[in-house]
Each structure stands twice: as structure tokens, then as C-alpha cells.
N, C-alpha and C positions, 0 to 999 in steps of 0.2 A: 546358306540358311537365310530366310527373310529377315531383314533387319528390324522389322516392326517389333515393338515391345509391348504387345497387347497382354492384358491380364488374363492369365489362366487360373480358373477356380478349380481347386482340387477338393472334391466332396468325399467325406470319409465317415462311415459309421464306426463306432467303437463300443465293444461290450466286453468287460472283463479281459482287457488286452494287455495288462500290465507286464506280462512275461515277454512281450514282443514290441510294444508300441514305441519304446525309446529308440530301438534300431530302425523302425519304420520312420519316425520323425526325423532322425539324423539323416536318412537317405533323401528325404524331401528337402531338407535345409541345404544339402550339398548339390542340388540340381544346378547344372551349367546354365540353364535358362532361369533367370532369377525373378521374372515378373510373374509371380504367382501368389495366391492366397490359399491357405488350407483351412477348410471349414470342417471341423470335427463335431459330430453330434454324438454325445455319449448316451448310450442306450441302457441307462439304469445299471451301470457297473457297480459291482459289490467288492471290487478289489482296489488296487491303488491307481487305476486308470485316471481318475479325476485329478489326483495330486500330480501325476506326471504331466497331464495336459496343462495344468496351471503353471507348472514350472517352465514348460516349453513355450507357452504363450508369453511369458515374461521375457524369455530369452530371445524370442524372434516374434515381432509384432504382426508378421504375416500369418501366424498361426492363431486361429480363433476357435474357441470351443463353447458348446452349448449343451444343455440337457435336453434329451428327447421329450417333446411334448406328448408324443404318442408311445407306441410300443413296437419294437421290431425294426428290422433292417429297412423295409420300404418306408416307414414313417421317418426313420432317421435320414435316409437319402433325400426324401422329398423336402424335409425341413432344411437340410444342408443346401439343397438346390435353391430353395426360396431365399436363404440368407446369403447366397453367394452374389458377388458383384461382377464377375468376369463374363465376357461374351463367349468365352470358350471354356468348356467343362471337361474334366476328366475325373475318374473315380479312383480312389485308393482304398485298400483294406488294411486294417491296423496291424495285422500279423505279417504283412508282406514287405518287400523291399523294392525301392526304385533304383535301377541303375542310374549312375550320376548324369547320364545324358538322355534319360528317358523323355522328358518334356521336349527337349531340343530335337530329338529324333522324330517324335510324333508330330511336332509342329512342322518340321521340314517335310515329312511325308504328306501332311494335310495341305500345306501351302495356303492356309487360311481359307480353304474351300468350305463354304457354308453348307453345301449339299453332299458332304462326304463324312466318313468316319475314318480316322487313322488308327491303325493297330500295328503291333509288331510281334515278335516271337517271345515265347515264354520259357522259363526254366524252373522246374521244381527243385527245392532244396529242403533238407531236413536234418535233424540230429540223428535220425535213424535212416536205414536204407529206404529209399522211395519205392513204393510198390510198383509192380509191373503195370497195373491198371493206370496209375497216374503217368508213368513214363510213356505208355502208349498214347494217352490223351495229349501229352506234351508234343509227341512226334506228330500226331494227327493235326493239332492246331498249327504247328509250324509248317506242315506241308501245305496247308491252305494258303499261307503267306507265299510260299514258293510257287504254287500253281495258280493263284489268283482265281480260285473256283469256290469261294465261300458259299454263295447262294445255292449252288448245286447240292451241297451237303446240309442244307439248313434243317432238314427234318431228321437228320442223323444225331447231331449234337449241337450244342451252342458253338458257333464258329468263332467267337471272340471271347476270351477269358474275361471274367467279371470286372477286373480292374486294369484292363490293358487297352484303353481306347481314349481318344480325344476327339471332340466334335463341337460344333456350335450349340449353344444352349437350347435353340429351338428344336433340336433333334433329340432332346433328352426328356424322357417320360417314364416314370415308374408308376404303373397302375396299381391302385390300392388292392392289397390282398391277392395279387396275381404272382404266384411263385412258379419256378425259380425266376427271380426278378431280372437276372442278367440275360437269361434266355428270352424272356418276354420283351426286354428292350431290344434285343437283336431282331426279334420278329417285327417290332415296331419299325425298325430301319428297313427290313426286308419288304414290308408292306408299302413303305413310302418310296421304294426304289432308290434308297441311299447307297452310294458307292462306298466300298471299303478300299482304302488305300494302305497297302502294307509296306512296312519297313523291314528290310532284310537285316534285322538286328534284334538282339534280345532286349526287350523294353520292360519286362516284368519278371521279378523273382518271386515265385509262388511258394509259400512255406506250407509244407505238409506236416500236420501234427494231429494227434487224436482228438483235440478239442475243437477242430474246425466245424463251423456250423453246418457245412455241407455233409459232414459225416454223421451228425447227430440229430438234425431236424428232419421231420417228415416232409417238410416243404422242398427238400432237395433229394428225395428218394426217387426210384424209377417210376413209380406210379404218378408222381407229380409231374415229372418230365413228359410222360406219355399223354397225360390229360392235357397239358399245355400245348404240346406239338400237334395233337389231332384236333383240338379245338381251333388252333391257328390254321391248320390245313383247311377246315371247313370255312373259316372266315376269309382266307386270302386266296387259296388255290383251287378249291374244289369246283369242278365244272359239272353241274348237275345234268348236263346233256350228254355226258360220257359215262360208260360203265366204270365202276370202281372195283378193283381187286386188291385183296390182301394176301401176301404170300408168307408162308412160314407156319410152324406148328410148335410154339414155345410160349414162354411167359410174356414175351414182347408182343407176339401176335394176339394173345388173349387180351392184354391191355388195350391194344389197338382196336380189336373187335368190340370190346366193351364200350370204348369211347365212340366208335362209329354208330353202334346201336343206340347210344344215348341221343344221337342226332336224328335217329329215325331214318337213316339212309340205307338203301339196298346196296349189297356188295357181294362179290364172289370170293370165297375163301379157297385159295389154290395152294396145294402142297408142292414142294420143290419136285417131287417125283412125277407130278402131273402138270409141270409148268407149261407144256404144249397147249393146255386148255386156254391159255391166254389168247391164242390165235382166234378162237371162236368168239371172243368178245368184241372184235372190231378194233376200235381205238380207245382202249381203256386208260384210266389213270391207275397207277400201280404203286402200292405201298409195300415195300419189301421189309418185313419185320424179322429178318434173319440176316446175319453177316457171316457167310460160310468161309471156308478156306479159299485162297486165291484162285485155284483152278475152278472151283464151283462158282465163284463170283464171275469169272471170265465167261463161263457158259451162260450165266444169266444175262450179262451184258451183251453177249453175242445175240441171244434171242431178242433182246429189246431192240438191238439195231436191225435185226431181220424184220421186226414188226414196225420199223421206223418210229420208234419211241425214243425220246431223248432224255437223258438223265437231267434232273433239275427242272424239266419242263413237263414231262409225261410220267416219269417214274422217279422214285426216291428210295434210298436206303433209310431205314429207321434204326 
């Protein structure tokens, strides 16, 4: 590991987190890399979060807490970022846990590269059985680390979990009222050509519970994800000199088409059973708004190869 002891600022929003925040704070205090500050912005909590933060800030001077001047996660994150002192930034969520070597592992992966983002693997945990959906997402995220193919899958899901990254502060931007904010930040990196440097180690323990914001806020439901990803597609990736095709016949394809139509763009809607129609389009960009079983996916991929279309460049799973 690099011997430099540069300050890492951990920014953390907190709202009604008293059930979990002590365990979170203890995991930060126990980090093997000790040159850090934790900037917590309390987002109008109505439980005992404030008292717990006051207790811990007295226990460890590296922990500083403030009340949110605005409302919501994005305001809290931006306030924490503005109040932070470190050149290097990472995010933490008040209901999660840091493995003891998280900062050290991410710093080692990053090697203080100002033009990259370090990430690692995740593991869900819960007092109740973790749902298959979250288990599948955990597997999918960790596979991106193993395969180093993050940007190929950018329009499928957010390729970095919300609190499992470390980068130079110049790379951190939370756009006002643009949700999901973690996915928007990943698109910011994607647009700038920032490299992701993955560590083959679990660097974030992600708590699954029924009070998670991602479970209960409309800002994190499927419609919000599709609005964000299709808007980013038109901002970053769309080539207006090429035909655009959407594949699939389901809720995802409907959301995709609604967003495309809001941009006033022409497109062809192609069903899986008529996939050969792609050949007539020449050199299209293709958004595949369905994720079928492995054998069907293989057929789609084979056709794309036959048409000399490359995943992540010419076509994308949504």
C-alpha cells in the first residue's frame, strides 16, 4: 500500500438512522487506514440520530455532524461535500457497515489516481433473509469487478453501489434533484471517461431492511431509473446519424419508448420474434429492454455479432 497519509473525507447523509448508525460509526472508527474525517449531515431526523452523533463526535474528533440546510439526500451530500476537507472522497450510508480494511483496500486499488474511481465487491446482510432480487444484484455487481466490464453494462443498472467508491473530489458531483443520485454520479463518470479500478475484495456491507429509502421513495423506483438512463443515453451516447431500435414488449420497453418519444426521436420498435428486422436498419443503435433466459440472450448476442454490433458501443441491455 502507498505510504502517503492523505486525508480521506467520508460524506454521509443520515435520516432517522438511530437503529443502525452506531454500528455504522463503529465500523468507520475501526478502519485500518486512520487518516479520515467523517462528515455527517443530519437530514431532519426525528429519532435519536442527533444524540448518537453528538456522543460519537465527542468520542472521536474526526466525526463531525451538521444539520441539513436543505432537504433530502442530494442536499445532504452536497452540503457534506462542501464541508469536507480531504482531497479524496468516499460516501457512506448510515445504515451500512464498512469492513475494517475498506479505506485501505480502495486506496490501494486507486493508487491515488485522480482520473479514476476505486470500487470493490458488496455483500448484503439483514436480520431477515435477503431477497433473491438483492442477491442477484449483489452477484451482478461483483461480476463487474471480476470482468472489468462496467461501462458495457451502464444502461442496465448502476454499476457501482451507492456507498462503495473512492475518488478525487474533482470527480464528485451530485446534480440537484436528479435521482437516483448514485446512478447519476456513475453517468457523470461514464461521460467523463473516468476509469473504474476494482478491488477483488468485499469493501461494503449493504444492509437490507424495509425502511430503506430505495424501497420507499418514488425517486428510486423503476420509472425514475428509466427516465434517468434514457435521458443520459441521449445526452452521452445517441448518434443521430444512425437508426435507433428498441427491442422488447414489456413494462421496460414501454418506459423506454415513452422517454424516447419525449425527446422527439424516431425509432423502430422490434419484437424478439422479429429480431431479424434489425438487419434492414443498416448500422443501428439498439436498446434491448428485455433480459430473457440465457439461451435467448445468446441468440441476441449472436445476431449482434453477425451485424458487427458491439455491446457497450452499439447495443445495450436495459
